[in-house]
N, CA, C, O and CB atoms as a CASP TS submission, in Angstrom:
PFRMAT TS
TARGET T0000
AUTHOR 0000-0000-0000
METHOD Language model
MODEL 1
PARENT N/A
ATOM      1  N   UNK     1      -2.156 -27.214 -10.904  1.00  0.00           N
ATOM      2  CA  UNK     1      -1.870 -26.499  -9.821  1.00  0.00           C
ATOM      3  C   UNK     1      -0.433 -26.835  -8.391  1.00  0.00           C
ATOM      4  O   UNK     1      -0.337 -27.837  -7.682  1.00  0.00           O
ATOM      5  CB  UNK     1      -3.293 -26.581  -9.323  1.00  0.00           C
ATOM      6  N   UNK     2       0.291 -25.845  -8.398  1.00  0.00           N
ATOM      7  CA  UNK     2       1.117 -25.652  -7.661  1.00  0.00           C
ATOM      8  C   UNK     2       0.233 -25.314  -6.138  1.00  0.00           C
ATOM      9  O   UNK     2      -0.817 -24.700  -5.948  1.00  0.00           O
ATOM     10  CB  UNK     2       2.038 -24.611  -8.328  1.00  0.00           C
ATOM     11  N   UNK     3       1.484 -26.241  -4.883  1.00  0.00           N
ATOM     12  CA  UNK     3       0.781 -25.375  -3.601  1.00  0.00           C
ATOM     13  C   UNK     3       1.156 -24.378  -3.379  1.00  0.00           C
ATOM     14  O   UNK     3       1.911 -23.928  -4.241  1.00  0.00           O
ATOM     15  CB  UNK     3       0.812 -25.794  -2.396  1.00  0.00           C
ATOM     16  N   UNK     4       0.945 -23.705  -2.469  1.00  0.00           N
ATOM     17  CA  UNK     4       1.827 -22.251  -1.739  1.00  0.00           C
ATOM     18  C   UNK     4       3.040 -22.792  -1.634  1.00  0.00           C
ATOM     19  O   UNK     4       3.939 -22.499  -2.421  1.00  0.00           O
ATOM     20  CB  UNK     4       1.352 -21.596  -0.076  1.00  0.00           C
ATOM     21  N   UNK     5       3.160 -23.463  -0.853  1.00  0.00           N
ATOM     22  CA  UNK     5       4.522 -23.841  -0.711  1.00  0.00           C
ATOM     23  C   UNK     5       5.297 -24.386  -1.709  1.00  0.00           C
ATOM     24  O   UNK     5       6.464 -24.181  -1.375  1.00  0.00           O
ATOM     25  CB  UNK     5       4.612 -24.618   0.171  1.00  0.00           C
ATOM     26  N   UNK     6       5.268 -24.875  -2.584  1.00  0.00           N
ATOM     27  CA  UNK     6       5.937 -24.761  -3.399  1.00  0.00           C
ATOM     28  C   UNK     6       6.169 -23.802  -4.498  1.00  0.00           C
ATOM     29  O   UNK     6       6.987 -24.069  -5.378  1.00  0.00           O
ATOM     30  CB  UNK     6       5.810 -25.533  -3.625  1.00  0.00           C
ATOM     31  N   UNK     7       5.489 -22.689  -4.500  1.00  0.00           N
ATOM     32  CA  UNK     7       5.816 -21.969  -5.216  1.00  0.00           C
ATOM     33  C   UNK     7       6.977 -20.603  -4.485  1.00  0.00           C
ATOM     34  O   UNK     7       7.938 -19.953  -4.896  1.00  0.00           O
ATOM     35  CB  UNK     7       4.499 -21.675  -5.792  1.00  0.00           C
ATOM     36  N   UNK     8       6.200 -20.701  -3.244  1.00  0.00           N
ATOM     37  CA  UNK     8       7.165 -20.268  -1.415  1.00  0.00           C
ATOM     38  C   UNK     8       8.400 -20.345  -1.870  1.00  0.00           C
ATOM     39  O   UNK     8       8.995 -19.404  -2.394  1.00  0.00           O
ATOM     40  CB  UNK     8       7.078 -21.554   0.225  1.00  0.00           C
ATOM     41  N   UNK     9       8.781 -21.295  -1.721  1.00  0.00           N
ATOM     42  CA  UNK     9      10.333 -22.190  -2.843  1.00  0.00           C
ATOM     43  C   UNK     9      11.077 -22.007  -3.640  1.00  0.00           C
ATOM     44  O   UNK     9      12.279 -21.747  -3.701  1.00  0.00           O
ATOM     45  CB  UNK     9      10.277 -23.033  -3.602  1.00  0.00           C
ATOM     46  N   UNK    10      10.272 -22.162  -4.308  1.00  0.00           N
ATOM     47  CA  UNK    10      10.961 -20.854  -5.526  1.00  0.00           C
ATOM     48  C   UNK    10      10.804 -19.912  -5.880  1.00  0.00           C
ATOM     49  O   UNK    10      10.783 -19.932  -7.111  1.00  0.00           O
ATOM     50  CB  UNK    10      11.037 -20.873  -6.524  1.00  0.00           C
ATOM     51  N   UNK    11      10.628 -18.742  -5.388  1.00  0.00           N
ATOM     52  CA  UNK    11      10.278 -18.041  -4.914  1.00  0.00           C
ATOM     53  C   UNK    11      11.985 -17.288  -4.262  1.00  0.00           C
ATOM     54  O   UNK    11      12.731 -16.352  -4.549  1.00  0.00           O
ATOM     55  CB  UNK    11       9.098 -18.655  -4.144  1.00  0.00           C
ATOM     56  N   UNK    12      11.925 -18.240  -3.417  1.00  0.00           N
ATOM     57  CA  UNK    12      13.157 -18.022  -2.268  1.00  0.00           C
ATOM     58  C   UNK    12      14.313 -18.080  -2.426  1.00  0.00           C
ATOM     59  O   UNK    12      15.242 -17.423  -1.958  1.00  0.00           O
ATOM     60  CB  UNK    12      13.214 -18.753  -1.341  1.00  0.00           C
ATOM     61  N   UNK    13      14.224 -19.483  -3.601  1.00  0.00           N
ATOM     62  CA  UNK    13      15.640 -19.613  -4.343  1.00  0.00           C
ATOM     63  C   UNK    13      15.593 -18.567  -5.421  1.00  0.00           C
ATOM     64  O   UNK    13      16.686 -18.014  -5.299  1.00  0.00           O
ATOM     65  CB  UNK    13      15.935 -21.162  -5.042  1.00  0.00           C
ATOM     66  N   UNK    14      14.984 -18.006  -6.360  1.00  0.00           N
ATOM     67  CA  UNK    14      14.724 -16.903  -6.745  1.00  0.00           C
ATOM     68  C   UNK    14      15.743 -15.810  -6.200  1.00  0.00           C
ATOM     69  O   UNK    14      16.601 -15.344  -6.950  1.00  0.00           O
ATOM     70  CB  UNK    14      13.431 -16.721  -6.437  1.00  0.00           C
ATOM     71  N   UNK    15      15.607 -15.368  -4.707  1.00  0.00           N
ATOM     72  CA  UNK    15      16.052 -14.410  -3.621  1.00  0.00           C
ATOM     73  C   UNK    15      17.151 -15.006  -3.910  1.00  0.00           C
ATOM     74  O   UNK    15      17.773 -14.483  -4.834  1.00  0.00           O
ATOM     75  CB  UNK    15      15.495 -14.314  -2.081  1.00  0.00           C
ATOM     76  N   UNK    16      17.777 -16.258  -3.266  1.00  0.00           N
ATOM     77  CA  UNK    16      18.566 -16.493  -3.010  1.00  0.00           C
ATOM     78  C   UNK    16      20.115 -15.426  -3.685  1.00  0.00           C
ATOM     79  O   UNK    16      21.051 -14.909  -3.076  1.00  0.00           O
ATOM     80  CB  UNK    16      18.243 -17.745  -3.201  1.00  0.00           C
ATOM     81  N   UNK    17      19.884 -15.452  -4.646  1.00  0.00           N
ATOM     82  CA  UNK    17      21.899 -15.022  -4.621  1.00  0.00           C
ATOM     83  C   UNK    17      22.029 -13.064  -4.869  1.00  0.00           C
ATOM     84  O   UNK    17      22.946 -12.281  -5.114  1.00  0.00           O
ATOM     85  CB  UNK    17      23.065 -16.129  -6.740  1.00  0.00           C
ATOM     86  N   UNK    18      20.312 -12.944  -4.593  1.00  0.00           N
ATOM     87  CA  UNK    18      20.078 -11.039  -4.459  1.00  0.00           C
ATOM     88  C   UNK    18      20.360 -11.363  -2.981  1.00  0.00           C
ATOM     89  O   UNK    18      21.589 -11.417  -2.936  1.00  0.00           O
ATOM     90  CB  UNK    18      18.127 -10.005  -4.914  1.00  0.00           C
ATOM     91  N   UNK    19      19.972 -11.560  -1.984  1.00  0.00           N
ATOM     92  CA  UNK    19      19.529 -11.364  -1.107  1.00  0.00           C
ATOM     93  C   UNK    19      21.002 -11.770   0.334  1.00  0.00           C
ATOM     94  O   UNK    19      21.206 -11.476   1.512  1.00  0.00           O
ATOM     95  CB  UNK    19      18.109 -12.157  -1.325  1.00  0.00           C
ATOM     96  N   UNK    20      21.775 -12.703  -0.920  1.00  0.00           N
ATOM     97  CA  UNK    20      22.411 -13.505  -0.061  1.00  0.00           C
ATOM     98  C   UNK    20      22.569 -14.582   0.685  1.00  0.00           C
ATOM     99  O   UNK    20      23.703 -14.961   0.977  1.00  0.00           O
ATOM    100  CB  UNK    20      22.497 -13.181   0.350  1.00  0.00           C
ATOM    101  N   UNK    21      21.707 -15.091   1.012  1.00  0.00           N
ATOM    102  CA  UNK    21      20.876 -15.924   1.736  1.00  0.00           C
ATOM    103  C   UNK    21      19.247 -16.281   1.497  1.00  0.00           C
ATOM    104  O   UNK    21      18.485 -15.636   0.776  1.00  0.00           O
ATOM    105  CB  UNK    21      21.020 -15.401   2.894  1.00  0.00           C
ATOM    106  N   UNK    22      18.973 -17.254   2.143  1.00  0.00           N
ATOM    107  CA  UNK    22      17.853 -18.622   1.112  1.00  0.00           C
ATOM    108  C   UNK    22      16.863 -17.286   2.491  1.00  0.00           C
ATOM    109  O   UNK    22      17.110 -16.653   3.518  1.00  0.00           O
ATOM    110  CB  UNK    22      18.050 -21.617   1.441  1.00  0.00           C
ATOM    111  N   UNK    23      15.794 -17.534   1.584  1.00  0.00           N
ATOM    112  CA  UNK    23      14.662 -16.588   3.201  1.00  0.00           C
ATOM    113  C   UNK    23      13.625 -17.412   3.410  1.00  0.00           C
ATOM    114  O   UNK    23      12.927 -17.684   2.433  1.00  0.00           O
ATOM    115  CB  UNK    23      13.688 -14.765   2.890  1.00  0.00           C
ATOM    116  N   UNK    24      13.443 -17.730   4.129  1.00  0.00           N
ATOM    117  CA  UNK    24      11.668 -19.164   4.852  1.00  0.00           C
ATOM    118  C   UNK    24      11.467 -18.243   4.814  1.00  0.00           C
ATOM    119  O   UNK    24      11.881 -17.150   4.428  1.00  0.00           O
ATOM    120  CB  UNK    24      11.124 -20.354   6.404  1.00  0.00           C
ATOM    121  N   UNK    25       9.975 -19.188   5.739  1.00  0.00           N
ATOM    122  CA  UNK    25       8.592 -18.925   6.073  1.00  0.00           C
ATOM    123  C   UNK    25       9.362 -18.445   7.886  1.00  0.00           C
ATOM    124  O   UNK    25       8.779 -17.775   8.739  1.00  0.00           O
ATOM    125  CB  UNK    25       7.205 -20.647   5.787  1.00  0.00           C
ATOM    126  N   UNK    26      10.543 -18.955   7.983  1.00  0.00           N
ATOM    127  CA  UNK    26      10.896 -19.045   9.645  1.00  0.00           C
ATOM    128  C   UNK    26      10.637 -17.568  10.117  1.00  0.00           C
ATOM    129  O   UNK    26      10.293 -17.071  11.189  1.00  0.00           O
ATOM    130  CB  UNK    26      12.692 -19.548  10.045  1.00  0.00           C
ATOM    131  N   UNK    27      10.897 -17.147   9.063  1.00  0.00           N
ATOM    132  CA  UNK    27      11.891 -15.036   9.528  1.00  0.00           C
ATOM    133  C   UNK    27       9.800 -14.387   8.967  1.00  0.00           C
ATOM    134  O   UNK    27       8.899 -13.809   9.576  1.00  0.00           O
ATOM    135  CB  UNK    27      14.452 -13.946   7.148  1.00  0.00           C
ATOM    136  N   UNK    28       9.914 -14.781   7.981  1.00  0.00           N
ATOM    137  CA  UNK    28       8.258 -14.321   7.702  1.00  0.00           C
ATOM    138  C   UNK    28       7.281 -14.421   8.839  1.00  0.00           C
ATOM    139  O   UNK    28       6.355 -13.609   8.853  1.00  0.00           O
ATOM    140  CB  UNK    28       7.558 -15.261   6.570  1.00  0.00           C
ATOM    141  N   UNK    29       7.342 -15.022   9.480  1.00  0.00           N
ATOM    142  CA  UNK    29       6.172 -14.362  10.639  1.00  0.00           C
ATOM    143  C   UNK    29       6.915 -14.599  11.304  1.00  0.00           C
ATOM    144  O   UNK    29       6.579 -15.556  12.001  1.00  0.00           O
ATOM    145  CB  UNK    29       4.691 -14.814  11.063  1.00  0.00           C
ATOM    146  N   UNK    30       8.484 -13.985  11.665  1.00  0.00           N
ATOM    147  CA  UNK    30       8.839 -14.225  12.941  1.00  0.00           C
ATOM    148  C   UNK    30       8.469 -12.603  13.322  1.00  0.00           C
ATOM    149  O   UNK    30       7.969 -11.800  12.535  1.00  0.00           O
ATOM    150  CB  UNK    30      10.501 -14.885  13.176  1.00  0.00           C
ATOM    151  N   UNK    31       8.807 -12.363  14.585  1.00  0.00           N
ATOM    152  CA  UNK    31       9.304 -10.608  14.355  1.00  0.00           C
ATOM    153  C   UNK    31       9.716  -9.963  13.549  1.00  0.00           C
ATOM    154  O   UNK    31       9.004  -9.036  13.163  1.00  0.00           O
ATOM    155  CB  UNK    31      10.101 -10.139  14.896  1.00  0.00           C
ATOM    156  N   UNK    32      10.912 -10.144  12.996  1.00  0.00           N
ATOM    157  CA  UNK    32      11.172 -10.075  11.387  1.00  0.00           C
ATOM    158  C   UNK    32      10.684  -9.387  10.117  1.00  0.00           C
ATOM    159  O   UNK    32      10.885  -8.482   9.307  1.00  0.00           O
ATOM    160  CB  UNK    32      10.990 -11.056  11.036  1.00  0.00           C
ATOM    161  N   UNK    33      10.174 -10.065  10.355  1.00  0.00           N
ATOM    162  CA  UNK    33       8.868 -11.029   8.775  1.00  0.00           C
ATOM    163  C   UNK    33       7.921  -9.580   9.213  1.00  0.00           C
ATOM    164  O   UNK    33       7.759  -8.680   8.388  1.00  0.00           O
ATOM    165  CB  UNK    33       7.550 -13.566   9.275  1.00  0.00           C
ATOM    166  N   UNK    34       7.306  -9.507  10.692  1.00  0.00           N
ATOM    167  CA  UNK    34       6.710  -8.111  11.207  1.00  0.00           C
ATOM    168  C   UNK    34       7.150  -7.489  10.732  1.00  0.00           C
ATOM    169  O   UNK    34       6.957  -7.450   9.517  1.00  0.00           O
ATOM    170  CB  UNK    34       6.707  -7.621  12.332  1.00  0.00           C
ATOM    171  N   UNK    35       8.075  -6.542  11.369  1.00  0.00           N
ATOM    172  CA  UNK    35       8.631  -5.187  11.006  1.00  0.00           C
ATOM    173  C   UNK    35       8.780  -5.098   9.355  1.00  0.00           C
ATOM    174  O   UNK    35       8.295  -4.144   8.746  1.00  0.00           O
ATOM    175  CB  UNK    35      10.151  -4.967  11.782  1.00  0.00           C
ATOM    176  N   UNK    36       9.581  -6.307   8.592  1.00  0.00           N
ATOM    177  CA  UNK    36       9.878  -5.767   7.514  1.00  0.00           C
ATOM    178  C   UNK    36       7.955  -5.554   6.035  1.00  0.00           C
ATOM    179  O   UNK    36       7.597  -5.113   4.943  1.00  0.00           O
ATOM    180  CB  UNK    36      11.417  -7.040   7.059  1.00  0.00           C
ATOM    181  N   UNK    37       7.504  -6.266   7.242  1.00  0.00           N
ATOM    182  CA  UNK    37       6.296  -6.625   6.413  1.00  0.00           C
ATOM    183  C   UNK    37       5.702  -4.582   6.747  1.00  0.00           C
ATOM    184  O   UNK    37       5.451  -3.711   5.914  1.00  0.00           O
ATOM    185  CB  UNK    37       5.015  -8.454   7.323  1.00  0.00           C
ATOM    186  N   UNK    38       5.683  -4.534   8.008  1.00  0.00           N
ATOM    187  CA  UNK    38       5.185  -2.244   8.218  1.00  0.00           C
ATOM    188  C   UNK    38       5.981  -1.465   7.515  1.00  0.00           C
ATOM    189  O   UNK    38       5.715  -0.349   7.067  1.00  0.00           O
ATOM    190  CB  UNK    38       5.506  -1.259  10.006  1.00  0.00           C
ATOM    191  N   UNK    39       7.271  -2.252   7.393  1.00  0.00           N
ATOM    192  CA  UNK    39       8.005  -0.973   6.543  1.00  0.00           C
ATOM    193  C   UNK    39       6.826  -0.721   5.346  1.00  0.00           C
ATOM    194  O   UNK    39       6.012   0.153   5.049  1.00  0.00           O
ATOM    195  CB  UNK    39       9.827  -1.480   5.719  1.00  0.00           C
ATOM    196  N   UNK    40       7.426  -2.561   4.665  1.00  0.00           N
ATOM    197  CA  UNK    40       6.574  -2.236   2.968  1.00  0.00           C
ATOM    198  C   UNK    40       5.184  -1.729   3.207  1.00  0.00           C
ATOM    199  O   UNK    40       4.338  -2.151   2.418  1.00  0.00           O
ATOM    200  CB  UNK    40       6.295  -3.819   1.865  1.00  0.00           C
ATOM    201  N   UNK    41       4.865  -1.071   3.955  1.00  0.00           N
ATOM    202  CA  UNK    41       3.318  -1.450   4.080  1.00  0.00           C
ATOM    203  C   UNK    41       2.758   0.391   3.864  1.00  0.00           C
ATOM    204  O   UNK    41       1.929   0.871   3.091  1.00  0.00           O
ATOM    205  CB  UNK    41       2.829  -2.424   6.052  1.00  0.00           C
ATOM    206  N   UNK    42       3.804   1.166   5.118  1.00  0.00           N
ATOM    207  CA  UNK    42       4.624   2.435   5.217  1.00  0.00           C
ATOM    208  C   UNK    42       5.136   2.537   4.009  1.00  0.00           C
ATOM    209  O   UNK    42       4.347   3.342   3.513  1.00  0.00           O
ATOM    210  CB  UNK    42       5.712   2.494   6.255  1.00  0.00           C
ATOM    211  N   UNK    43       5.727   2.346   3.372  1.00  0.00           N
ATOM    212  CA  UNK    43       6.423   2.689   1.761  1.00  0.00           C
ATOM    213  C   UNK    43       5.260   3.230   0.884  1.00  0.00           C
ATOM    214  O   UNK    43       5.043   4.222   0.187  1.00  0.00           O
ATOM    215  CB  UNK    43       7.113   1.144   0.868  1.00  0.00           C
ATOM    216  N   UNK    44       4.496   1.873   1.331  1.00  0.00           N
ATOM    217  CA  UNK    44       3.439   1.827  -0.572  1.00  0.00           C
ATOM    218  C   UNK    44       2.651   3.147  -0.335  1.00  0.00           C
ATOM    219  O   UNK    44       2.536   3.952  -1.258  1.00  0.00           O
ATOM    220  CB  UNK    44       1.807   0.067  -0.946  1.00  0.00           C
ATOM    221  N   UNK    45       2.007   3.423   1.111  1.00  0.00           N
ATOM    222  CA  UNK    45       0.992   4.251   1.062  1.00  0.00           C
ATOM    223  C   UNK    45       1.422   5.802   0.977  1.00  0.00           C
ATOM    224  O   UNK    45       0.616   6.667   0.633  1.00  0.00           O
ATOM    225  CB  UNK    45       0.179   3.945   2.204  1.00  0.00           C
ATOM    226  N   UNK    46       2.864   6.104   1.345  1.00  0.00           N
ATOM    227  CA  UNK    46       3.736   7.199   1.398  1.00  0.00           C
ATOM    228  C   UNK    46       3.898   7.569  -0.497  1.00  0.00           C
ATOM    229  O   UNK    46       4.025   8.523  -1.265  1.00  0.00           O
ATOM    230  CB  UNK    46       5.365   6.653   2.367  1.00  0.00           C
ATOM    231  N   UNK    47       3.750   5.625  -0.501  1.00  0.00           N
ATOM    232  CA  UNK    47       4.050   6.379  -2.373  1.00  0.00           C
ATOM    233  C   UNK    47       2.502   6.584  -2.975  1.00  0.00           C
ATOM    234  O   UNK    47       2.227   7.504  -3.746  1.00  0.00           O
ATOM    235  CB  UNK    47       5.099   4.901  -3.828  1.00  0.00           C
ATOM    236  N   UNK    48       1.311   5.370  -2.409  1.00  0.00           N
ATOM    237  CA  UNK    48       0.550   6.062  -2.800  1.00  0.00           C
ATOM    238  C   UNK    48       0.247   7.639  -3.264  1.00  0.00           C
ATOM    239  O   UNK    48      -0.139   8.239  -4.267  1.00  0.00           O
ATOM    240  CB  UNK    48       0.110   5.739  -2.193  1.00  0.00           C
ATOM    241  N   UNK    49       0.874   8.070  -1.225  1.00  0.00           N
ATOM    242  CA  UNK    49      -0.393   9.829  -1.570  1.00  0.00           C
ATOM    243  C   UNK    49       0.548  10.571  -2.080  1.00  0.00           C
ATOM    244  O   UNK    49       0.372  11.744  -1.750  1.00  0.00           O
ATOM    245  CB  UNK    49      -1.248  10.993   0.022  1.00  0.00           C
ATOM    246  N   UNK    50       1.742  10.377  -2.930  1.00  0.00           N
ATOM    247  CA  UNK    50       2.931  11.318  -3.489  1.00  0.00           C
ATOM    248  C   UNK    50       1.845  11.062  -4.986  1.00  0.00           C
ATOM    249  O   UNK    50       1.432  11.917  -5.769  1.00  0.00           O
ATOM    250  CB  UNK    50       5.098  10.601  -3.415  1.00  0.00           C
ATOM    251  N   UNK    51       1.610   9.559  -4.985  1.00  0.00           N
ATOM    252  CA  UNK    51       0.830   9.532  -6.974  1.00  0.00           C
ATOM    253  C   UNK    51      -0.074  10.182  -6.410  1.00  0.00           C
ATOM    254  O   UNK    51      -0.302  10.982  -7.317  1.00  0.00           O
ATOM    255  CB  UNK    51       0.131   7.863  -8.099  1.00  0.00           C
ATOM    256  N   UNK    52      -1.123  10.595  -5.192  1.00  0.00           N
ATOM    257  CA  UNK    52      -2.582  10.976  -5.546  1.00  0.00           C
ATOM    258  C   UNK    52      -3.079  10.431  -5.096  1.00  0.00           C
ATOM    259  O   UNK    52      -4.037  11.033  -4.611  1.00  0.00           O
ATOM    260  CB  UNK    52      -3.129  11.001  -6.563  1.00  0.00           C
ATOM    261  N   UNK    53      -3.061   9.118  -4.804  1.00  0.00           N
ATOM    262  CA  UNK    53      -4.361   7.795  -5.367  1.00  0.00           C
ATOM    263  C   UNK    53      -4.874   8.098  -4.374  1.00  0.00           C
ATOM    264  O   UNK    53      -5.913   8.733  -4.559  1.00  0.00           O
ATOM    265  CB  UNK    53      -4.156   5.959  -5.598  1.00  0.00           C
ATOM    266  N   UNK    54      -4.404   7.792  -2.535  1.00  0.00           N
ATOM    267  CA  UNK    54      -5.663   8.001  -1.900  1.00  0.00           C
ATOM    268  C   UNK    54      -5.534   9.295  -1.152  1.00  0.00           C
ATOM    269  O   UNK    54      -6.484   9.730  -0.501  1.00  0.00           O
ATOM    270  CB  UNK    54      -6.059   6.823  -0.977  1.00  0.00           C
TER
END
């Protein structure tokens, strides 16, 4: 079984060509990562409410 770090590294390498940079755990744990997480959560709740789930 792979560790979370290995899985994260593999996903980061796959996302690199799309994003133009390799995302790292430092970004996710910093203030930028927190802001991105909040925006993603808001989008999820908006879409769920539009679909009538919430």
